[in-house]
C-alpha positions as CSV (number, residue, x, y, z in Angstrom):
1,M,-145.3,250.7,-27.9
2,F,-147.5,249.0,-25.3
3,K,-150.0,249.9,-22.7
4,R,-152.2,247.6,-20.6
5,S,-155.3,248.6,-18.7
6,N,-155.0,249.2,-14.9
7,D,-151.2,249.6,-15.2
8,D,-149.1,252.7,-14.9
9,K,-146.3,251.7,-17.2
10,D,-145.6,252.4,-20.9
11,G,-142.8,250.8,-22.8
12,A,-140.9,250.8,-26.0
13,V,-138.8,247.7,-26.6
14,R,-136.3,246.8,-29.3
15,G,-135.0,243.3,-28.9
16,Y,-133.5,240.2,-30.6
17,L,-133.7,237.1,-28.4
18,P,-133.3,233.9,-30.5
19,R,-133.8,231.6,-27.5
20,L,-136.3,233.6,-25.6
21,T,-138.2,231.6,-23.0
22,V,-139.9,233.7,-20.3
23,N,-142.4,232.7,-17.7
24,G,-142.4,229.2,-18.9
25,S,-141.7,227.8,-15.4
26,R,-143.2,230.6,-13.4
27,D,-145.9,229.7,-10.9
28,Y,-147.8,233.0,-11.1
29,D,-150.9,233.9,-13.1
30,Q,-150.4,235.4,-16.6
31,V,-152.3,238.7,-16.7
32,F,-150.6,240.5,-19.5
33,F,-150.4,238.8,-22.9
34,P,-148.7,240.0,-26.1
35,V,-151.1,240.8,-29.0
36,G,-148.5,239.8,-31.6
37,D,-145.7,237.3,-31.7
38,T,-142.6,239.5,-31.5
39,D,-139.8,239.2,-28.9
40,S,-140.5,242.8,-27.8
41,E,-144.1,242.2,-26.8
42,A,-143.2,238.9,-25.1
43,I,-140.5,240.6,-23.1
44,F,-142.6,243.6,-21.9
45,C,-145.5,241.4,-20.9
46,A,-143.2,239.0,-19.1
47,I,-141.7,241.9,-17.1
48,L,-145.2,243.3,-16.2
49,N,-146.4,239.8,-15.1
50,A,-143.3,239.3,-12.9
51,L,-143.7,242.8,-11.3
52,R,-147.4,242.2,-10.7
53,A,-146.7,238.8,-9.0
54,Q,-143.8,240.1,-6.9
55,F,-145.4,243.2,-5.4
56,Q,-148.6,243.4,-3.3
57,T,-147.8,247.0,-2.4
58,L,-146.2,249.7,-4.5
59,P,-142.4,249.3,-4.7
60,S,-140.2,252.3,-4.1
61,L,-138.1,253.4,-7.1
62,P,-134.9,251.9,-5.7
63,V,-136.6,248.5,-5.2
64,L,-138.2,248.7,-8.6
65,H,-134.8,249.6,-10.2
66,D,-133.2,246.6,-8.5
67,T,-136.1,244.2,-9.5
68,I,-136.2,245.3,-13.2
69,R,-132.5,244.9,-13.6
70,K,-132.6,241.4,-12.1
71,L,-135.5,240.4,-14.4
72,C,-133.7,241.6,-17.4
73,G,-130.7,239.6,-16.4
74,E,-132.9,236.5,-16.3
75,I,-134.2,237.2,-19.8
76,V,-130.9,237.7,-21.5
77,E,-129.1,234.9,-19.6
78,H,-130.6,232.3,-22.0
79,D,-128.3,233.5,-24.8
80,P,-126.1,236.4,-23.6
81,D,-123.8,236.3,-26.6
82,L,-126.6,236.8,-29.2
83,A,-129.2,238.5,-27.1
84,I,-130.0,242.2,-27.9
85,L,-132.4,244.0,-25.5
86,N,-133.0,247.7,-25.4
87,F,-136.0,249.4,-23.9
88,L,-137.5,252.5,-22.3
89,M,-140.2,252.1,-19.6
90,G,-142.1,255.0,-18.2
91,C,-143.4,254.6,-14.7
92,G,-145.9,257.3,-13.7
93,E,-145.7,260.9,-14.7
94,N,-142.2,261.7,-13.8
95,V,-139.7,258.9,-14.3
96,Q,-138.5,256.7,-17.0
97,F,-136.2,253.6,-17.1
98,A,-133.8,252.8,-19.9
99,Y,-132.1,249.4,-20.2
100,S,-129.6,248.1,-22.7
101,W,-128.0,244.8,-23.6
102,P,-126.5,246.0,-26.9
103,G,-125.2,244.0,-29.8
104,A,-125.4,243.3,-33.6
105,R,-127.5,240.7,-35.2
106,P,-125.7,237.8,-37.0
107,G,-124.4,238.9,-40.4
108,S,-125.1,242.6,-39.6
109,D,-122.7,245.5,-38.9
110,V,-125.5,247.6,-37.4
111,W,-124.9,248.1,-33.7
112,N,-128.1,248.1,-31.6
113,G,-127.6,250.0,-28.3
114,L,-128.8,253.0,-26.4
115,Y,-127.1,256.4,-25.9
116,Y,-128.0,259.4,-23.8
117,L,-127.0,262.9,-23.1
118,V,-128.1,265.6,-20.6
119,R,-128.7,269.1,-21.9
120,E,-128.6,271.8,-19.3
121,P,-127.3,275.4,-18.8
122,P,-125.2,276.7,-20.3
123,F,-126.9,275.6,-23.5
124,S,-125.0,275.7,-26.8
125,V,-125.3,274.9,-30.5
126,A,-125.8,271.3,-31.5
127,D,-124.8,270.1,-35.0
128,L,-127.1,267.3,-36.2
129,E,-125.3,264.1,-37.3
130,D,-127.3,263.1,-40.3
131,C,-127.9,266.5,-42.0
132,D,-126.3,269.9,-42.4
133,Y,-128.4,271.6,-39.7
134,S,-127.6,273.2,-36.3
135,I,-129.8,274.2,-33.4
136,D,-128.8,276.9,-30.9
137,F,-130.5,275.6,-27.7
138,S,-129.7,278.8,-25.8
139,K,-132.4,280.5,-27.9
140,V,-135.1,278.0,-27.3
141,T,-134.6,277.2,-23.6
142,T,-134.6,278.9,-20.2
143,P,-132.0,278.8,-17.5
144,E,-134.2,276.4,-15.5
145,D,-134.5,273.8,-18.3
146,R,-132.8,270.4,-18.3
147,V,-133.6,267.5,-20.4
148,A,-132.2,264.0,-21.0
149,V,-132.2,262.7,-24.6
150,I,-132.1,259.0,-25.2
151,A,-131.6,257.5,-28.7
152,T,-130.4,254.3,-30.4
153,K,-127.4,256.3,-31.8
154,P,-125.9,259.7,-31.3
155,L,-128.0,262.4,-33.0
156,T,-125.4,265.2,-32.9
157,K,-121.7,265.5,-33.8
158,N,-120.5,268.0,-31.2
159,E,-122.1,266.7,-28.0
160,E,-120.9,264.1,-25.6
161,W,-123.2,261.1,-25.9
162,I,-122.9,258.3,-23.4
163,E,-123.6,254.7,-24.4
164,L,-125.4,252.5,-21.8
165,R,-123.2,249.7,-20.7
166,R,-124.1,246.1,-21.2
167,G,-126.8,245.2,-18.6
168,E,-127.1,248.8,-17.4
169,L,-130.4,250.1,-16.1
170,I,-130.8,253.9,-15.6
171,L,-133.7,255.8,-14.1
172,F,-134.2,259.3,-15.5
173,D,-135.9,261.9,-13.4
174,D,-136.1,265.6,-14.3
175,G,-133.4,265.1,-16.9
176,L,-130.9,263.5,-14.5
177,P,-129.7,259.9,-14.7
178,H,-129.7,257.6,-11.7
179,L,-127.5,254.6,-12.3
180,E,-127.8,252.7,-9.0
181,P,-130.8,251.8,-6.8
182,T,-129.6,253.9,-4.0
183,A,-129.4,257.0,-6.3
184,C,-133.1,256.5,-7.0
185,F,-134.0,257.6,-3.4
186,D,-133.5,261.2,-4.7
187,A,-136.5,260.9,-7.1
188,E,-138.5,259.0,-4.5
189,T,-138.1,261.5,-1.7
190,R,-139.0,264.3,-4.2
191,G,-142.4,262.8,-4.6
192,H,-141.7,261.2,-8.0
193,G,-142.3,257.6,-7.0
194,L,-145.2,255.4,-8.1
195,K,-148.8,256.3,-7.1
196,S,-151.9,254.3,-6.9
197,D,-155.5,254.6,-5.7
198,V,-155.6,250.8,-5.0
199,L,-152.1,249.7,-3.7
200,S,-150.6,251.1,-0.6
201,C,-147.4,253.2,-0.7
202,P,-144.0,251.8,0.1
203,S,-142.2,252.3,3.4
204,I,-139.4,254.6,2.3
205,E,-137.7,254.4,5.7
206,E,-137.7,250.6,5.6
207,D,-136.2,250.6,2.1
208,M,-133.5,253.1,3.1
209,R,-132.5,250.8,6.0
210,R,-132.5,247.9,3.6
211,Y,-130.0,249.7,1.3
212,G,-127.9,251.0,4.2
213,M,-128.8,254.7,3.6
214,F,-129.1,255.4,7.3
215,Q,-125.6,254.1,8.0
216,A,-124.2,256.1,5.1
217,A,-125.7,259.2,6.5
218,N,-124.7,258.3,10.1
219,I,-128.3,258.2,11.2
């Protein structure tokens, strides 16, 4: 888990990148530095440094989604066959990104990936995978509840878990997954985008034009 001062992002990263080289040829200042020497810390700081260098104003969630996905592609491209990169990144109070480049380490049968499911009404009984225990979520929730659960492997036997595809980045907002940048406008227009007392807000109308949203809506 990492958190840097003056930044609104928290992250949890699990990775294996045997040929990791990030930021070595970048021409921007390094502001975030890993405390230790793990791949995970290097990856997260590299992403934060790249985002800080790229944006002088707050990006909208669609633009941020697009940018993070491209940055992750640059990180894993050094060794796509052996690379393993799974992380969660919280942005502000409302949204969270999940990225996965799954795989197994050399000599291991353990699969390292990310899975998610959305629990919403009507709630039912869930049987845990690793022990003889069941939870009736209809008794501990309300009809207005909805939650997304993200894990490194399915936690229950009788629910439909979805594995993130290789290179997939998903934004979660209010328990709903948004798989593409254009889908992230829903969270942005609901006021769940990034906020800052220092940086100016993004131009949502300009970004909607950039992604062809006005044409799709015949505006």
